[in-house]
N, C-alpha and C positions, 0 to 999 in steps of 0.2 A: 269307282276307283277299285283297283285290284287289291286283294288282301295282301298282308305281309308275306314276303317271300319266306315261307317256312323252311325251304331247302337251304337258304342262305344262313350261314353262321360265320361269325367273324370275331376275333379278339378286338377288333377295331371299334365295334359298336355295342352299346347297351341301350335297349329301347324300353321306354316306359309306355305302356298302352295309353292311348288317349281316353279321356272321359267322353263317352258317346262315340258316334261313328267318326272315324279318322277322316279329316278333311285335308290335312297337310302334315308333313314332317318338318321338324326344326332340328337341323344338325348343329350341335354346339361344340365349338372347338376351343380348347383351353389355352391359357396363357403359357409362356415358357416355363417349364418345370411343373405346371399344373396338370391335373388329371380330370377324368370324367366325373369324379366325385363332386367337383365344383358345381355341377348342374343337377345333383341328386334331388333337390327339392323343387325344381322348376315345374315338373309335371303337375304337381298339386296346385300350382299358382298360375298356370298358363290357361289361355282360353280353351274352352271345351272344343274338342275336335282336332287339336294340335298335339301331335305325338312328338315327345322330346327324344332325340337320338343323341346320346352322349358319346362323343368320340374319344377313344382311349389311345393315346400315342404310345409307341414303344418306349421303354425305360421309365415308365410311371406306373404306380399302383400295382394292378394285377399283372402288368407286363414289365416289372422292374428289372428282370434278368435279361431282357432283350436289349440289343445295342441301340443307342440313340442314332437318329439320322443327323448327319452333318451338312446335308445339302437340302435347301428348301425345295429346289426343283425336283429332286429325287423323291422327297417326301410327298409332294403334290402328285407326282406320277403314280406312286403306289396308292395313295389315299383315294384318288379318283377310281382306280380299279377296285378297291375295297368297298367303296360306297355305292357304286353304280347299281348293284343288286337291290339296294334299299331305296333307290330313287325310282319308284313305280307309280308316281303321281305328283301332285304339287309338293314343292319342298322349299325350305328357306335355310339360309346359312347364318349363323351367328358366331362371331369370334371376338375374344378380348385380347388386346395386346398382340403377342405373337400370333395368337389364334385369329386375330383380325386380318393380319397379312395372309395367313394360311387360307382363311375363308375367301378373301379376294382372289388369290391365285387359283384356288379350287374352282371358283365360279368361272374364271377365264378358261381353265383347262376343260371343264365340263362343256362349255360352249364350243370350244374348238374340236374336242374329240367326239362328243356325243350330241351336239346341237341342243343341249339342255341348259336352261337358265333357271336360277332360283326365282321364285315369286318375289322374294325380298332378300337383300343382303344387309345384315345388321352388323355393324362393327363398333367397337369402343376401345379406348386406350391406345390408339395408334393413329399416327398422321397419315394422310393420303400418300401412297407409295411414290407418286411422281414428284413430291415436294422434297427439296434438299433438307437434311437434318438441321433442326434449329440449334442444336448444341453438339459439341463433340461427343462421340460415344464414351461411355463410362470408362472403358478400357484405356482411353487416352489420358 
């Protein structure tokens, strides 16, 4: 496996080195309004060899002054370009709530644009995107 891309820096990612040789990276995508801090303790609790990559979206925590994205499609396009330098070996995606939808769309875009698929796609707190909403949106 290639070493971490030392030339790549990005406000989008914070990486905690794996315990032992890195076998895979786990990209963690936060819920709506959440930030990378949600996953701060994961590295110490995850399997040896898995490197946790905490994704920091604009408008949150250290990027608070940056404008928010209002389009999921645009966010996914930008995020794919920001994350591809960090995908230099096996990787997995995890997202919770809005992060689950983002992880799903990210996997689709990585497949289409770069022919790269995650070894695993983990999602929680969100229904399958092809299903109709079970309830009216809260805004209604």
